[in-house]
PDB file of N, CA, C and O in Angstrom, chain B, residues numbered from 101:
ATOM      1  N   UNK B 101      83.963 117.207 116.774  1.00  0.00           N
ATOM      2  CA  UNK B 101      82.909 116.908 117.719  1.00  0.00           C
ATOM      3  C   UNK B 101      83.416 117.047 119.152  1.00  0.00           C
ATOM      4  O   UNK B 101      82.652 117.388 120.056  1.00  0.00           O
ATOM      5  N   UNK B 102      84.713 116.782 119.357  1.00  0.00           N
ATOM      6  CA  UNK B 102      85.249 116.944 120.705  1.00  0.00           C
ATOM      7  C   UNK B 102      85.186 118.398 121.155  1.00  0.00           C
ATOM      8  O   UNK B 102      84.952 118.679 122.330  1.00  0.00           O
ATOM      9  N   UNK B 103      85.396 119.326 120.215  1.00  0.00           N
ATOM     10  CA  UNK B 103      85.298 120.736 120.567  1.00  0.00           C
ATOM     11  C   UNK B 103      83.867 121.105 120.948  1.00  0.00           C
ATOM     12  O   UNK B 103      83.649 121.850 121.903  1.00  0.00           O
ATOM     13  N   UNK B 104      82.907 120.591 120.212  1.00  0.00           N
ATOM     14  CA  UNK B 104      81.494 120.847 120.519  1.00  0.00           C
ATOM     15  C   UNK B 104      81.157 120.259 121.886  1.00  0.00           C
ATOM     16  O   UNK B 104      80.485 120.899 122.695  1.00  0.00           O
ATOM     17  N   UNK B 105      81.620 119.055 122.136  1.00  0.00           N
ATOM     18  CA  UNK B 105      81.331 118.372 123.406  1.00  0.00           C
ATOM     19  C   UNK B 105      81.919 119.120 124.596  1.00  0.00           C
ATOM     20  O   UNK B 105      81.393 119.036 125.706  1.00  0.00           O
ATOM     21  N   UNK B 106      83.008 119.849 124.367  1.00  0.00           N
ATOM     22  CA  UNK B 106      83.656 120.586 125.448  1.00  0.00           C
ATOM     23  C   UNK B 106      83.010 121.919 125.784  1.00  0.00           C
ATOM     24  O   UNK B 106      83.404 122.562 126.757  1.00  0.00           O
ATOM     25  N   UNK B 107      82.029 122.349 125.005  1.00  0.00           N
ATOM     26  CA  UNK B 107      81.371 123.634 125.262  1.00  0.00           C
ATOM     27  C   UNK B 107      80.536 123.561 126.533  1.00  0.00           C
ATOM     28  O   UNK B 107      79.840 122.580 126.793  1.00  0.00           O
ATOM     29  N   UNK B 108      80.629 124.628 127.312  1.00  0.00           N
ATOM     30  CA  UNK B 108      79.902 124.673 128.584  1.00  0.00           C
ATOM     31  C   UNK B 108      78.631 125.503 128.519  1.00  0.00           C
ATOM     32  O   UNK B 108      77.799 125.429 129.423  1.00  0.00           O
ATOM     33  N   UNK B 109      78.466 126.302 127.449  1.00  0.00           N
ATOM     34  CA  UNK B 109      77.286 127.148 127.339  1.00  0.00           C
ATOM     35  C   UNK B 109      77.078 127.556 125.879  1.00  0.00           C
ATOM     36  O   UNK B 109      77.890 127.226 125.014  1.00  0.00           O
ATOM     37  N   UNK B 110      75.990 128.274 125.612  1.00  0.00           N
ATOM     38  CA  UNK B 110      75.648 128.666 124.245  1.00  0.00           C
ATOM     39  C   UNK B 110      76.688 129.613 123.639  1.00  0.00           C
ATOM     40  O   UNK B 110      76.951 129.553 122.438  1.00  0.00           O
ATOM     41  N   UNK B 111      77.273 130.475 124.450  1.00  0.00           N
ATOM     42  CA  UNK B 111      78.292 131.404 123.952  1.00  0.00           C
ATOM     43  C   UNK B 111      79.499 130.640 123.432  1.00  0.00           C
ATOM     44  O   UNK B 111      79.986 130.924 122.338  1.00  0.00           O
ATOM     45  N   UNK B 112      79.987 129.673 124.202  1.00  0.00           N
ATOM     46  CA  UNK B 112      81.121 128.866 123.759  1.00  0.00           C
ATOM     47  C   UNK B 112      80.763 128.043 122.522  1.00  0.00           C
ATOM     48  O   UNK B 112      81.582 127.889 121.616  1.00  0.00           O
ATOM     49  N   UNK B 113      79.546 127.520 122.489  1.00  0.00           N
ATOM     50  CA  UNK B 113      79.103 126.749 121.334  1.00  0.00           C
ATOM     51  C   UNK B 113      79.115 127.611 120.070  1.00  0.00           C
ATOM     52  O   UNK B 113      79.577 127.161 119.022  1.00  0.00           O
ATOM     53  N   UNK B 114      78.615 128.839 120.159  1.00  0.00           N
ATOM     54  CA  UNK B 114      78.639 129.739 119.005  1.00  0.00           C
ATOM     55  C   UNK B 114      80.071 130.041 118.569  1.00  0.00           C
ATOM     56  O   UNK B 114      80.363 130.076 117.373  1.00  0.00           O
ATOM     57  N   UNK B 115      80.961 130.260 119.531  1.00  0.00           N
ATOM     58  CA  UNK B 115      82.357 130.558 119.205  1.00  0.00           C
ATOM     59  C   UNK B 115      83.023 129.383 118.499  1.00  0.00           C
ATOM     60  O   UNK B 115      83.731 129.566 117.509  1.00  0.00           O
ATOM     61  N   UNK B 116      82.798 128.198 119.001  1.00  0.00           N
ATOM     62  CA  UNK B 116      83.393 127.004 118.398  1.00  0.00           C
ATOM     63  C   UNK B 116      82.835 126.782 116.999  1.00  0.00           C
ATOM     64  O   UNK B 116      83.587 126.469 116.076  1.00  0.00           O
ATOM     65  N   UNK B 117      81.545 126.939 116.836  1.00  0.00           N
ATOM     66  CA  UNK B 117      80.941 126.737 115.510  1.00  0.00           C
ATOM     67  C   UNK B 117      81.472 127.758 114.511  1.00  0.00           C
ATOM     68  O   UNK B 117      81.720 127.422 113.353  1.00  0.00           O
ATOM     69  N   UNK B 118      81.646 128.996 114.949  1.00  0.00           N
ATOM     70  CA  UNK B 118      82.211 130.020 114.063  1.00  0.00           C
ATOM     71  C   UNK B 118      83.641 129.649 113.682  1.00  0.00           C
ATOM     72  O   UNK B 118      84.015 129.748 112.513  1.00  0.00           O
ATOM     73  N   UNK B 119      84.443 129.224 114.656  1.00  0.00           N
ATOM     74  CA  UNK B 119      85.820 128.811 114.407  1.00  0.00           C
ATOM     75  C   UNK B 119      85.861 127.643 113.422  1.00  0.00           C
ATOM     76  O   UNK B 119      86.643 127.663 112.472  1.00  0.00           O
ATOM     77  N   UNK B 120      85.042 126.647 113.637  1.00  0.00           N
ATOM     78  CA  UNK B 120      85.040 125.452 112.790  1.00  0.00           C
ATOM     79  C   UNK B 120      84.545 125.723 111.375  1.00  0.00           C
ATOM     80  O   UNK B 120      84.884 124.983 110.452  1.00  0.00           O
ATOM     81  N   UNK B 121      83.760 126.759 111.194  1.00  0.00           N
ATOM     82  CA  UNK B 121      83.210 127.049 109.865  1.00  0.00           C
ATOM     83  C   UNK B 121      84.298 127.427 108.859  1.00  0.00           C
ATOM     84  O   UNK B 121      84.055 127.412 107.652  1.00  0.00           O
ATOM     85  N   UNK B 122      85.480 127.762 109.340  1.00  0.00           N
ATOM     86  CA  UNK B 122      86.565 128.120 108.416  1.00  0.00           C
ATOM     87  C   UNK B 122      87.335 126.895 107.924  1.00  0.00           C
ATOM     88  O   UNK B 122      88.251 127.030 107.112  1.00  0.00           O
ATOM     89  N   UNK B 123      86.977 125.702 108.405  1.00  0.00           N
ATOM     90  CA  UNK B 123      87.650 124.467 108.022  1.00  0.00           C
ATOM     91  C   UNK B 123      86.745 123.589 107.175  1.00  0.00           C
ATOM     92  O   UNK B 123      85.520 123.646 107.283  1.00  0.00           O
ATOM     93  N   UNK B 124      87.357 122.787 106.341  1.00  0.00           N
ATOM     94  CA  UNK B 124      86.619 121.791 105.567  1.00  0.00           C
ATOM     95  C   UNK B 124      86.493 120.542 106.445  1.00  0.00           C
ATOM     96  O   UNK B 124      87.484 120.066 106.999  1.00  0.00           O
ATOM     97  N   UNK B 125      85.296 120.027 106.566  1.00  0.00           N
ATOM     98  CA  UNK B 125      85.045 118.833 107.371  1.00  0.00           C
ATOM     99  C   UNK B 125      85.185 117.604 106.486  1.00  0.00           C
ATOM    100  O   UNK B 125      84.601 117.537 105.404  1.00  0.00           O
ATOM    101  N   UNK B 126      85.962 116.633 106.952  1.00  0.00           N
ATOM    102  CA  UNK B 126      86.112 115.366 106.243  1.00  0.00           C
ATOM    103  C   UNK B 126      85.345 114.293 107.009  1.00  0.00           C
ATOM    104  O   UNK B 126      85.631 114.033 108.178  1.00  0.00           O
ATOM    105  N   UNK B 127      84.380 113.679 106.355  1.00  0.00           N
ATOM    106  CA  UNK B 127      83.579 112.644 106.988  1.00  0.00           C
ATOM    107  C   UNK B 127      84.145 111.277 106.640  1.00  0.00           C
ATOM    108  O   UNK B 127      84.632 111.078 105.527  1.00  0.00           O
ATOM    109  N   UNK B 128      84.090 110.332 107.570  1.00  0.00           N
ATOM    110  CA  UNK B 128      84.621 108.987 107.296  1.00  0.00           C
ATOM    111  C   UNK B 128      83.825 108.264 106.218  1.00  0.00           C
ATOM    112  O   UNK B 128      82.611 108.427 106.088  1.00  0.00           O
ATOM    113  N   UNK B 129      84.553 107.461 105.454  1.00  0.00           N
ATOM    114  CA  UNK B 129      83.931 106.621 104.441  1.00  0.00           C
ATOM    115  C   UNK B 129      83.806 105.202 104.993  1.00  0.00           C
ATOM    116  O   UNK B 129      84.443 104.859 105.989  1.00  0.00           O
ATOM    117  N   UNK B 130      82.990 104.388 104.347  1.00  0.00           N
ATOM    118  CA  UNK B 130      82.694 103.041 104.854  1.00  0.00           C
ATOM    119  C   UNK B 130      83.954 102.215 105.077  1.00  0.00           C
ATOM    120  O   UNK B 130      84.082 101.560 106.112  1.00  0.00           O
ATOM    121  N   UNK B 131      84.884 102.231 104.132  1.00  0.00           N
ATOM    122  CA  UNK B 131      86.092 101.413 104.283  1.00  0.00           C
ATOM    123  C   UNK B 131      86.964 101.910 105.437  1.00  0.00           C
ATOM    124  O   UNK B 131      87.735 101.138 106.005  1.00  0.00           O
ATOM    125  N   UNK B 132      86.847 103.195 105.786  1.00  0.00           N
ATOM    126  CA  UNK B 132      87.617 103.720 106.914  1.00  0.00           C
ATOM    127  C   UNK B 132      87.060 103.218 108.244  1.00  0.00           C
ATOM    128  O   UNK B 132      87.811 103.021 109.199  1.00  0.00           O
ATOM    129  N   UNK B 133      85.747 103.012 108.306  1.00  0.00           N
ATOM    130  CA  UNK B 133      85.167 102.394 109.503  1.00  0.00           C
ATOM    131  C   UNK B 133      85.683 100.967 109.656  1.00  0.00           C
ATOM    132  O   UNK B 133      86.027 100.541 110.759  1.00  0.00           O
ATOM    133  N   UNK B 134      85.737 100.239 108.559  1.00  0.00           N
ATOM    134  CA  UNK B 134      86.240  98.861 108.605  1.00  0.00           C
ATOM    135  C   UNK B 134      87.718  98.837 108.987  1.00  0.00           C
ATOM    136  O   UNK B 134      88.141  97.998 109.782  1.00  0.00           O
ATOM    137  N   UNK B 135      88.488  99.738 108.434  1.00  0.00           N
ATOM    138  CA  UNK B 135      89.915  99.837 108.748  1.00  0.00           C
ATOM    139  C   UNK B 135      90.105 100.199 110.223  1.00  0.00           C
ATOM    140  O   UNK B 135      90.995  99.661 110.880  1.00  0.00           O
ATOM    141  N   UNK B 136      89.282 101.101 110.743  1.00  0.00           N
ATOM    142  CA  UNK B 136      89.406 101.487 112.154  1.00  0.00           C
ATOM    143  C   UNK B 136      89.091 100.305 113.075  1.00  0.00           C
ATOM    144  O   UNK B 136      89.697 100.164 114.137  1.00  0.00           O
ATOM    145  N   UNK B 137      88.155  99.469 112.671  1.00  0.00           N
ATOM    146  CA  UNK B 137      87.854  98.260 113.437  1.00  0.00           C
ATOM    147  C   UNK B 137      89.085  97.349 113.481  1.00  0.00           C
ATOM    148  O   UNK B 137      89.444  96.824 114.535  1.00  0.00           O
ATOM    149  N   UNK B 138      89.722  97.171 112.326  1.00  0.00           N
ATOM    150  CA  UNK B 138      90.927  96.334 112.265  1.00  0.00           C
ATOM    151  C   UNK B 138      92.041  96.901 113.150  1.00  0.00           C
ATOM    152  O   UNK B 138      92.743  96.154 113.831  1.00  0.00           O
ATOM    153  N   UNK B 139      92.192  98.221 113.133  1.00  0.00           N
ATOM    154  CA  UNK B 139      93.199  98.857 113.994  1.00  0.00           C
ATOM    155  C   UNK B 139      92.878  98.608 115.467  1.00  0.00           C
ATOM    156  O   UNK B 139      93.768  98.291 116.256  1.00  0.00           O
ATOM    157  N   UNK B 140      91.614  98.752 115.831  1.00  0.00           N
ATOM    158  CA  UNK B 140      91.216  98.535 117.222  1.00  0.00           C
ATOM    159  C   UNK B 140      91.502  97.103 117.659  1.00  0.00           C
ATOM    160  O   UNK B 140      92.025  96.880 118.751  1.00  0.00           O
ATOM    161  N   UNK B 141      91.164  96.139 116.821  1.00  0.00           N
ATOM    162  CA  UNK B 141      91.406  94.734 117.142  1.00  0.00           C
ATOM    163  C   UNK B 141      92.902  94.476 117.336  1.00  0.00           C
ATOM    164  O   UNK B 141      93.300  93.773 118.265  1.00  0.00           O
ATOM    165  N   UNK B 142      93.718  95.043 116.464  1.00  0.00           N
ATOM    166  CA  UNK B 142      95.157  94.753 116.519  1.00  0.00           C
ATOM    167  C   UNK B 142      95.902  95.554 117.583  1.00  0.00           C
ATOM    168  O   UNK B 142      96.978  95.139 118.012  1.00  0.00           O
ATOM    169  N   UNK B 143      95.356  96.697 118.022  1.00  0.00           N
ATOM    170  CA  UNK B 143      96.110  97.576 118.926  1.00  0.00           C
ATOM    171  C   UNK B 143      95.517  97.748 120.323  1.00  0.00           C
ATOM    172  O   UNK B 143      96.215  98.207 121.227  1.00  0.00           O
ATOM    173  N   UNK B 144      94.275  97.400 120.515  1.00  0.00           N
ATOM    174  CA  UNK B 144      93.603  97.741 121.777  1.00  0.00           C
ATOM    175  C   UNK B 144      94.230  97.094 123.009  1.00  0.00           C
ATOM    176  O   UNK B 144      94.211  97.692 124.084  1.00  0.00           O
ATOM    177  N   UNK B 145      94.775  95.910 122.883  1.00  0.00           N
ATOM    178  CA  UNK B 145      95.361  95.251 124.052  1.00  0.00           C
ATOM    179  C   UNK B 145      96.785  95.708 124.331  1.00  0.00           C
ATOM    180  O   UNK B 145      97.268  95.574 125.455  1.00  0.00           O
ATOM    181  N   UNK B 146      97.458  96.244 123.326  1.00  0.00           N
ATOM    182  CA  UNK B 146      98.858  96.632 123.505  1.00  0.00           C
ATOM    183  C   UNK B 146      99.079  98.133 123.638  1.00  0.00           C
ATOM    184  O   UNK B 146     100.197  98.569 123.911  1.00  0.00           O
ATOM    185  N   UNK B 147      98.025  98.934 123.448  1.00  0.00           N
ATOM    186  CA  UNK B 147      98.183 100.389 123.526  1.00  0.00           C
ATOM    187  C   UNK B 147      96.949 101.016 124.161  1.00  0.00           C
ATOM    188  O   UNK B 147      95.966 100.335 124.452  1.00  0.00           O
ATOM    189  N   UNK B 148      97.022 102.316 124.369  1.00  0.00           N
ATOM    190  CA  UNK B 148      95.907 103.046 124.985  1.00  0.00           C
ATOM    191  C   UNK B 148      94.955 103.625 123.943  1.00  0.00           C
ATOM    192  O   UNK B 148      94.086 104.429 124.282  1.00  0.00           O
ATOM    193  N   UNK B 149      95.106 103.232 122.694  1.00  0.00           N
ATOM    194  CA  UNK B 149      94.274 103.809 121.639  1.00  0.00           C
ATOM    195  C   UNK B 149      92.823 103.368 121.798  1.00  0.00           C
ATOM    196  O   UNK B 149      92.539 102.216 122.127  1.00  0.00           O
ATOM    197  N   UNK B 150      91.910 104.314 121.556  1.00  0.00           N
ATOM    198  CA  UNK B 150      90.486 104.030 121.696  1.00  0.00           C
ATOM    199  C   UNK B 150      89.773 104.071 120.359  1.00  0.00           C
ATOM    200  O   UNK B 150      90.398 104.254 119.314  1.00  0.00           O
ATOM    201  N   UNK B 151      88.482 103.902 120.399  1.00  0.00           N
ATOM    202  CA  UNK B 151      87.668 103.837 119.185  1.00  0.00           C
ATOM    203  C   UNK B 151      87.773 105.107 118.340  1.00  0.00           C
ATOM    204  O   UNK B 151      88.064 105.010 117.148  1.00  0.00           O
ATOM    205  N   UNK B 152      87.548 106.301 118.912  1.00  0.00           N
ATOM    206  CA  UNK B 152      87.639 107.511 118.069  1.00  0.00           C
ATOM    207  C   UNK B 152      89.031 107.687 117.454  1.00  0.00           C
ATOM    208  O   UNK B 152      89.153 108.087 116.296  1.00  0.00           O
ATOM    209  N   UNK B 153      90.080 107.388 118.232  1.00  0.00           N
ATOM    210  CA  UNK B 153      91.439 107.535 117.713  1.00  0.00           C
ATOM    211  C   UNK B 153      91.718 106.544 116.584  1.00  0.00           C
ATOM    212  O   UNK B 153      92.448 106.870 115.648  1.00  0.00           O
ATOM    213  N   UNK B 154      91.161 105.363 116.658  1.00  0.00           N
ATOM    214  CA  UNK B 154      91.318 104.395 115.562  1.00  0.00           C
ATOM    215  C   UNK B 154      90.662 104.917 114.289  1.00  0.00           C
ATOM    216  O   UNK B 154      91.206 104.751 113.198  1.00  0.00           O
ATOM    217  N   UNK B 155      89.506 105.543 114.419  1.00  0.00           N
ATOM    218  CA  UNK B 155      88.836 106.097 113.246  1.00  0.00           C
ATOM    219  C   UNK B 155      89.646 107.248 112.653  1.00  0.00           C
ATOM    220  O   UNK B 155      89.796 107.342 111.435  1.00  0.00           O
ATOM    221  N   UNK B 156      90.164 108.115 113.508  1.00  0.00           N
ATOM    222  CA  UNK B 156      90.999 109.229 113.039  1.00  0.00           C
ATOM    223  C   UNK B 156      92.235 108.689 112.327  1.00  0.00           C
ATOM    224  O   UNK B 156      92.593 109.170 111.252  1.00  0.00           O
ATOM    225  N   UNK B 157      92.879 107.705 112.916  1.00  0.00           N
ATOM    226  CA  UNK B 157      94.080 107.109 112.314  1.00  0.00           C
ATOM    227  C   UNK B 157      93.748 106.469 110.969  1.00  0.00           C
ATOM    228  O   UNK B 157      94.495 106.633 110.004  1.00  0.00           O
ATOM    229  N   UNK B 158      92.646 105.751 110.900  1.00  0.00           N
ATOM    230  CA  UNK B 158      92.251 105.096 109.650  1.00  0.00           C
ATOM    231  C   UNK B 158      92.001 106.123 108.555  1.00  0.00           C
ATOM    232  O   UNK B 158      92.390 105.916 107.406  1.00  0.00           O
ATOM    233  N   UNK B 159      91.360 107.221 108.904  1.00  0.00           N
ATOM    234  CA  UNK B 159      91.101 108.264 107.915  1.00  0.00           C
ATOM    235  C   UNK B 159      92.401 108.893 107.432  1.00  0.00           C
ATOM    236  O   UNK B 159      92.579 109.107 106.232  1.00  0.00           O
ATOM    237  N   UNK B 160      93.303 109.189 108.349  1.00  0.00           N
ATOM    238  CA  UNK B 160      94.577 109.807 107.964  1.00  0.00           C
ATOM    239  C   UNK B 160      95.383 108.874 107.067  1.00  0.00           C
ATOM    240  O   UNK B 160      95.930 109.303 106.051  1.00  0.00           O
ATOM    241  N   UNK B 161      95.457 107.602 107.440  1.00  0.00           N
ATOM    242  CA  UNK B 161      96.214 106.648 106.635  1.00  0.00           C
ATOM    243  C   UNK B 161      95.573 106.429 105.263  1.00  0.00           C
ATOM    244  O   UNK B 161      96.269 106.432 104.247  1.00  0.00           O
ATOM    245  N   UNK B 162      94.274 106.244 105.229  1.00  0.00           N
ATOM    246  CA  UNK B 162      93.570 106.002 103.983  1.00  0.00           C
ATOM    247  C   UNK B 162      93.722 107.174 103.010  1.00  0.00           C
ATOM    248  O   UNK B 162      93.826 106.978 101.799  1.00  0.00           O
ATOM    249  N   UNK B 163      93.734 108.385 103.553  1.00  0.00           N
ATOM    250  CA  UNK B 163      93.799 109.583 102.706  1.00  0.00           C
ATOM    251  C   UNK B 163      95.233 110.097 102.531  1.00  0.00           C
ATOM    252  O   UNK B 163      95.469 111.126 101.896  1.00  0.00           O
ATOM    253  N   UNK B 164      96.188 109.350 103.113  1.00  0.00           N
ATOM    254  CA  UNK B 164      97.602 109.724 103.030  1.00  0.00           C
ATOM    255  C   UNK B 164      97.825 111.151 103.523  1.00  0.00           C
ATOM    256  O   UNK B 164      98.499 111.957 102.881  1.00  0.00           O
ATOM    257  N   UNK B 165      97.232 111.435 104.692  1.00  0.00           N
ATOM    258  CA  UNK B 165      97.334 112.766 105.288  1.00  0.00           C
ATOM    259  C   UNK B 165      98.166 112.698 106.561  1.00  0.00           C
ATOM    260  O   UNK B 165      98.164 111.683 107.256  1.00  0.00           O
ATOM    261  N   UNK B 166      98.860 113.754 106.857  1.00  0.00           N
ATOM    262  CA  UNK B 166      99.624 113.854 108.098  1.00  0.00           C
ATOM    263  C   UNK B 166      98.652 114.155 109.232  1.00  0.00           C
ATOM    264  O   UNK B 166      97.723 114.945 109.063  1.00  0.00           O
ATOM    265  N   UNK B 167      98.862 113.529 110.387  1.00  0.00           N
ATOM    266  CA  UNK B 167      98.014 113.745 111.549  1.00  0.00           C
ATOM    267  C   UNK B 167      98.744 114.629 112.548  1.00  0.00           C
ATOM    268  O   UNK B 167      99.802 114.259 113.056  1.00  0.00           O
ATOM    269  N   UNK B 168      98.179 115.797 112.828  1.00  0.00           N
ATOM    270  CA  UNK B 168      98.696 116.701 113.846  1.00  0.00           C
ATOM    271  C   UNK B 168      97.806 116.553 115.075  1.00  0.00           C
ATOM    272  O   UNK B 168      96.585 116.681 114.993  1.00  0.00           O
ATOM    273  N   UNK B 169      98.442 116.281 116.217  1.00  0.00           N
ATOM    274  CA  UNK B 169      97.687 116.033 117.440  1.00  0.00           C
ATOM    275  C   UNK B 169      98.547 116.296 118.664  1.00  0.00           C
ATOM    276  O   UNK B 169      99.772 116.178 118.610  1.00  0.00           O
ATOM    277  N   UNK B 170      97.904 116.651 119.766  1.00  0.00           N
ATOM    278  CA  UNK B 170      98.614 116.740 121.036  1.00  0.00           C
ATOM    279  C   UNK B 170      98.594 115.395 121.749  1.00  0.00           C
ATOM    280  O   UNK B 170      99.171 115.248 122.827  1.00  0.00           O
ATOM    281  N   UNK B 171      97.934 114.423 121.150  1.00  0.00           N
ATOM    282  CA  UNK B 171      97.823 113.085 121.725  1.00  0.00           C
ATOM    283  C   UNK B 171      98.735 112.114 120.971  1.00  0.00           C
ATOM    284  O   UNK B 171      98.322 111.006 120.625  1.00  0.00           O
ATOM    285  N   UNK B 172      99.957 112.531 120.723  1.00  0.00           N
ATOM    286  CA  UNK B 172     100.906 111.742 119.946  1.00  0.00           C
ATOM    287  C   UNK B 172     101.085 110.351 120.542  1.00  0.00           C
ATOM    288  O   UNK B 172     101.211 109.372 119.807  1.00  0.00           O
ATOM    289  N   UNK B 173     101.096 110.260 121.855  1.00  0.00           N
ATOM    290  CA  UNK B 173     101.340 108.982 122.539  1.00  0.00           C
ATOM    291  C   UNK B 173     100.376 107.885 122.085  1.00  0.00           C
ATOM    292  O   UNK B 173     100.806 106.764 121.811  1.00  0.00           O
ATOM    293  N   UNK B 174      99.099 108.188 122.003  1.00  0.00           N
ATOM    294  CA  UNK B 174      98.124 107.169 121.588  1.00  0.00           C
ATOM    295  C   UNK B 174      98.316 106.742 120.152  1.00  0.00           C
ATOM    296  O   UNK B 174      98.165 105.562 119.832  1.00  0.00           O
ATOM    297  N   UNK B 175      98.646 107.681 119.276  1.00  0.00           N
ATOM    298  CA  UNK B 175      98.738 107.393 117.851  1.00  0.00           C
ATOM    299  C   UNK B 175     100.061 106.761 117.438  1.00  0.00           C
ATOM    300  O   UNK B 175     100.159 106.225 116.334  1.00  0.00           O
ATOM    301  N   UNK B 176     101.076 106.807 118.287  1.00  0.00           N
ATOM    302  CA  UNK B 176     102.367 106.223 117.928  1.00  0.00           C
ATOM    303  C   UNK B 176     102.283 104.718 117.723  1.00  0.00           C
ATOM    304  O   UNK B 176     103.141 104.137 117.059  1.00  0.00           O
ATOM    305  N   UNK B 177     101.281 104.090 118.273  1.00  0.00           N
ATOM    306  CA  UNK B 177     101.130 102.641 118.136  1.00  0.00           C
ATOM    307  C   UNK B 177     100.642 102.231 116.749  1.00  0.00           C
ATOM    308  O   UNK B 177     100.715 101.055 116.391  1.00  0.00           O
ATOM    309  N   UNK B 178     100.150 103.181 115.972  1.00  0.00           N
ATOM    310  CA  UNK B 178      99.574 102.864 114.664  1.00  0.00           C
ATOM    311  C   UNK B 178     100.687 102.797 113.609  1.00  0.00           C
ATOM    312  O   UNK B 178     101.340 103.804 113.334  1.00  0.00           O
ATOM    313  N   UNK B 179     100.902 101.628 113.026  1.00  0.00           N
ATOM    314  CA  UNK B 179     101.955 101.477 112.017  1.00  0.00           C
ATOM    315  C   UNK B 179     101.752 102.401 110.814  1.00  0.00           C
ATOM    316  O   UNK B 179     100.666 102.459 110.239  1.00  0.00           O
ATOM    317  N   UNK B 180     102.802 103.111 110.448  1.00  0.00           N
ATOM    318  CA  UNK B 180     102.774 103.967 109.271  1.00  0.00           C
ATOM    319  C   UNK B 180     102.157 105.332 109.455  1.00  0.00           C
ATOM    320  O   UNK B 180     102.091 106.100 108.495  1.00  0.00           O
ATOM    321  N   UNK B 181     101.700 105.669 110.655  1.00  0.00           N
ATOM    322  CA  UNK B 181     100.988 106.935 110.841  1.00  0.00           C
ATOM    323  C   UNK B 181     101.920 108.125 111.072  1.00  0.00           C
ATOM    324  O   UNK B 181     101.741 109.160 110.430  1.00  0.00           O
ATOM    325  N   UNK B 182     102.897 108.017 111.957  1.00  0.00           N
ATOM    326  CA  UNK B 182     103.833 109.088 112.268  1.00  0.00           C
ATOM    327  C   UNK B 182     103.140 110.402 112.651  1.00  0.00           C
ATOM    328  O   UNK B 182     103.263 111.390 111.927  1.00  0.00           O
ATOM    329  N   UNK B 183     102.418 110.429 113.773  1.00  0.00           N
ATOM    330  CA  UNK B 183     101.733 111.645 114.216  1.00  0.00           C
ATOM    331  C   UNK B 183     102.722 112.734 114.633  1.00  0.00           C
ATOM    332  O   UNK B 183     103.835 112.442 115.071  1.00  0.00           O
ATOM    333  N   UNK B 184     102.303 113.989 114.490  1.00  0.00           N
ATOM    334  CA  UNK B 184     103.153 115.129 114.793  1.00  0.00           C
ATOM    335  C   UNK B 184     102.419 116.077 115.730  1.00  0.00           C
ATOM    336  O   UNK B 184     101.246 116.385 115.517  1.00  0.00           O
ATOM    337  N   UNK B 185     103.112 116.542 116.769  1.00  0.00           N
ATOM    338  CA  UNK B 185     102.543 117.569 117.639  1.00  0.00           C
ATOM    339  C   UNK B 185     102.698 118.905 116.911  1.00  0.00           C
ATOM    340  O   UNK B 185     103.811 119.257 116.518  1.00  0.00           O
ATOM    341  N   UNK B 186     101.606 119.660 116.723  1.00  0.00           N
ATOM    342  CA  UNK B 186     101.661 120.860 115.886  1.00  0.00           C
ATOM    343  C   UNK B 186     102.554 121.970 116.433  1.00  0.00           C
ATOM    344  O   UNK B 186     103.170 122.703 115.660  1.00  0.00           O
ATOM    345  N   UNK B 187     102.630 122.100 117.745  1.00  0.00           N
ATOM    346  CA  UNK B 187     103.499 123.079 118.376  1.00  0.00           C
ATOM    347  C   UNK B 187     103.632 122.708 119.836  1.00  0.00           C
ATOM    348  O   UNK B 187     102.858 121.904 120.356  1.00  0.00           O
ATOM    349  N   UNK B 188     104.609 123.292 120.489  1.00  0.00           N
ATOM    350  CA  UNK B 188     104.836 123.002 121.905  1.00  0.00           C
ATOM    351  C   UNK B 188     103.925 123.858 122.761  1.00  0.00           C
ATOM    352  O   UNK B 188     103.860 125.075 122.590  1.00  0.00           O
ATOM    353  N   UNK B 189     103.235 123.230 123.665  1.00  0.00           N
ATOM    354  CA  UNK B 189     102.351 123.972 124.562  1.00  0.00           C
ATOM    355  C   UNK B 189     103.166 124.549 125.713  1.00  0.00           C
ATOM    356  O   UNK B 189     104.102 123.922 126.209  1.00  0.00           O
ATOM    357  N   UNK B 190     102.794 125.745 126.123  1.00  0.00           N
ATOM    358  CA  UNK B 190     103.503 126.405 127.234  1.00  0.00           C
ATOM    359  C   UNK B 190     103.062 125.875 128.564  1.00  0.00           C
ATOM    360  O   UNK B 190     103.556 126.319 129.600  1.00  0.00           O
TER     361      UNK B 190
END
């Protein structure tokens, strides 16, 4: 959704939608929303993590998936997550 939100015009929107169509979309489950709430309560005062990042972290942890992100700093506060930057940006 962040990619869609970043589109500035219909051409960019079409390009992003075409790009995203090659990926499988994982939607959050009810227990992941509850888990993300718990993460927010426990981490919001001590870290810069926000609501969307808590949901992403909860989904990754619940599904035992590795999280690749350029926002490693925010996710490092989540116990057991171990986020990885996918590659070095130039």
